[in-house]
C-alpha positions in Angstrom: 92.8 -7.3 -153.0 92.2 -4.6 -150.5 94.0 -4.4 -148.0 92.7 -3.5 -144.3 95.0 -0.2 -144.4 93.0 0.4 -147.6 90.1 0.3 -146.5 90.3 2.2 -143.4 92.1 5.2 -145.2 89.2 5.1 -148.2 86.5 4.5 -144.9 85.5 8.2 -144.8 84.1 8.2 -148.6 82.2 5.3 -148.3 79.8 6.3 -145.6 80.6 9.8 -147.3 78.3 8.1 -150.0 81.5 9.2 -152.8 82.9 6.2 -154.4 83.1 5.3 -157.9 81.0 1.6 -158.6 84.5 0.0 -158.8 85.2 1.4 -155.0 82.6 0.1 -153.7 82.6 -3.4 -155.3 86.1 -3.7 -153.1 84.7 -2.5 -150.2 82.3 -4.6 -150.1 84.2 -7.8 -150.8 86.8 -7.1 -148.6 84.2 -6.5 -145.9 83.0 -9.7 -146.5 86.2 -11.5 -146.4 87.0 -9.8 -143.0 84.8 -9.2 -138.9 87.5 -6.6 -138.4 86.8 -4.2 -141.1 82.7 -5.1 -140.2 83.7 -4.3 -136.6 85.3 -0.6 -138.1 82.6 0.4 -140.1 79.6 -0.7 -138.1 81.1 1.9 -135.2 82.3 4.4 -137.7 78.3 4.1 -138.6 77.7 4.1 -135.2 79.7 6.9 -134.2 78.6 9.1 -137.4 74.7 8.9 -136.0 75.8 10.0 -132.2 77.3 13.1 -134.1 73.9 14.3 -136.2 71.6 13.5 -132.7 74.4 16.1 -131.3 72.9 19.8 -131.4 74.3 21.6 -132.3 77.3 24.0 -131.6 76.3 28.0 -131.0 77.6 30.6 -133.4 79.6 33.0 -130.9 80.1 36.4 -132.5 84.2 37.0 -133.3 83.5 40.7 -133.9 84.8 41.2 -130.2 87.7 38.8 -130.6 88.8 40.6 -134.0 88.1 44.0 -132.6 90.4 43.6 -128.7 92.7 41.2 -130.8 93.5 44.9 -133.2 93.7 47.3 -130.2 96.4 44.9 -129.2 98.3 44.8 -131.8 97.9 48.1 -132.5 99.3 48.7 -128.7 102.2 46.6 -130.2 103.1 48.3 -132.7 103.1 52.1 -130.6 105.5 50.6 -128.5 
């Protein structure tokens, strides 16, 4: 039988739908018997749903930063 530690290790795969039939069956069987793991998976699903609702971070232009770093590197090499 699956342990709580094993369930936690596979929880991301479960939530992402990346488990095979047998693995999913073992996890579901464990969840039927373990109240704490059911609570953990519920919290993980809630967290996942909340994160999906957040706006995406704006994409910043990395070129000015790369230019400044290159200039600093050139200055260091000249010394």
